[in-house]
C-alpha positions, 0 to 999 in steps of 0.5 A, a space after each residue: 500499499 502507498 500513501 499519497 504525497 499530498 505534494 506529488 501534484 508539484 513535480 520535484 525540483 531537478 536533482 542534476 546531481 542525479 543525472 550529472 553523476 559518473 556512471 558509476 565507480 568500483 572504487 569509492 562511492 559516488 553522491 548523487 545526492 549528499 544523502 544518497 551515495 552509489 558504490 558499484 560492486 566490481 562484478 560486471 558481466 552480461 547478466 550484471 552490466 557495469 556491476 551491482 549498484 548498493 546505495 546508501 541512503 542517509 546522512 552523518 547525524 542519522 547514520 545509513 542504510 544500505 541497499 542491495 550490499 551486493 556479492 561476498 567482495 571484501 573489498 567491496 563490503 570494506 569499502 561500503 563501511 568506510 563510505 557511511 563512515 561505520 554508522 550502517 543502522 540497517 541492511 536491505 536486500 531488494 532480493 536475494 539473488 547472488 549479485 545482491 544478498 551475499 553481502 549482507 551477512 559479512 558487512 553486518 559481522 564486520 560493522 560490530 567487529 568494528 566496534 559498531 551496533 550490529 544492523 539488521 538485515 532486512 528484506 523477505 525470506 527466498 521462496 520454496 521456488 528459489 534456486 538454492 544459490 539464492 536461499 535467504 532469511 532475513 534477520 526480519 522480514 519486511 512488510 509491502 508499504 512498511 517505512 523504513 526511517 532513520 532520524 537524528 536524535 537531535 535534530 528533525 532530519 529524517 530519511 524516509 524508505 517506504 517498502 512495496 513488494 514487486 515480484 516477478 523477477 523473484 519472488 522476494 523482490 521489494 523496491 524502495 521509495 524515498 518520496 521526499 526526493 521523489 527516488 524508486 530504489 528499483 533492484 532487478 525489477 527495472 534495469 537501465 539498458 536491458 530487460 530483467 529476466 524473468 526465469 520459473 518458477 521463482 520468476 513469474 511474468 503475470 506478477 511482475 506486470 502486475 508489479 510493474 502496475 504498482 510501481 507506476 501507481 506510487 509513482 503517480 501517488 508520491 510524485 516519484 520521478 527518478 529509478 534508481 536501478 541495481 544496474 546502470 545508471 539514473 534513469 529520469 521520468 519514471 512513469 515513462 519508463 515503466 509505460 514503456 518497460 511494460 509496453 515492451 513485454 506485452 509486444 514481445 508477448 504477442 511474438 510469442 504468441 504468434 510464434 506458438 499459433 505458428 509451431 503448435 507442436 514446437 518448443 522453446 526452442 523452436 518458439 525462441 527462434 520466432 519471438 527473439 529474431 531481433 537480439 542475437 541469437 548468442 542471447 537466445 539460451 538467456 531469453 528462453 527463460 523468459 520466454 518460457 514466463 511468457 508461455 506460461 502466463 499466456 497458457 494460463 490465461 488460455 486455460 491451460 491450452 498450448 
């Protein structure tokens, strides 16, 4: 559930720092805003782009929340701790895939070892459908719509992130909203430069599209204008990005449907050639995961018929 923002009808002032900051840095945190930092993990690749973006929200007076600590990389974990000045209050994982959550426990332990508090690891537990490498049990499960607030004891300074459950890419995926700045931390639900893989059984295309609608509603209600993805750089015009992404998914689904009709006795190998003829064949093994998600959705809509 998202509570409307009374100021949503007034667009946020352009956050020039968000779009003007360097695309990413592995060696040090980049300040997107004074209270929003981004540190990109050194795990570039086909699935991760330049690497996983870990975000820090907060300031010296309030302490920091770390969003998506990333892979279990000792140097990256150390840099997260340094960027927060050792004062990490919360660690939040958008989901439990191997490039997002494994650093959570080592970062938590490092905070305790260095004499600070032991920040709780928050998120949603992995579902039974998750791959064994994505097993995850947080210290506390977050509720849809729950606020996570850091505040300064001696002042009115505060930073509140709101949780929104967004299954689809993973059953335990969530996004975080920072309404005061018009920001959506999208995890892997919305990426920059590519579409996220929907890999059944933990991935579900109907859930994914429904969560896109929920995010669009949140952007409208809270006046969110910027998307901070887990991979790639900041995107503005959040609702436009979401609309374009949904249209792309539905257009792909139409091609999948046409492929199934053209080859009714076909397999995923047969259908991917037709439905993904606009992408290099080297991508087809990966594309077949999302193809399966589209096939399952289409068959469900047709009552199980092929």
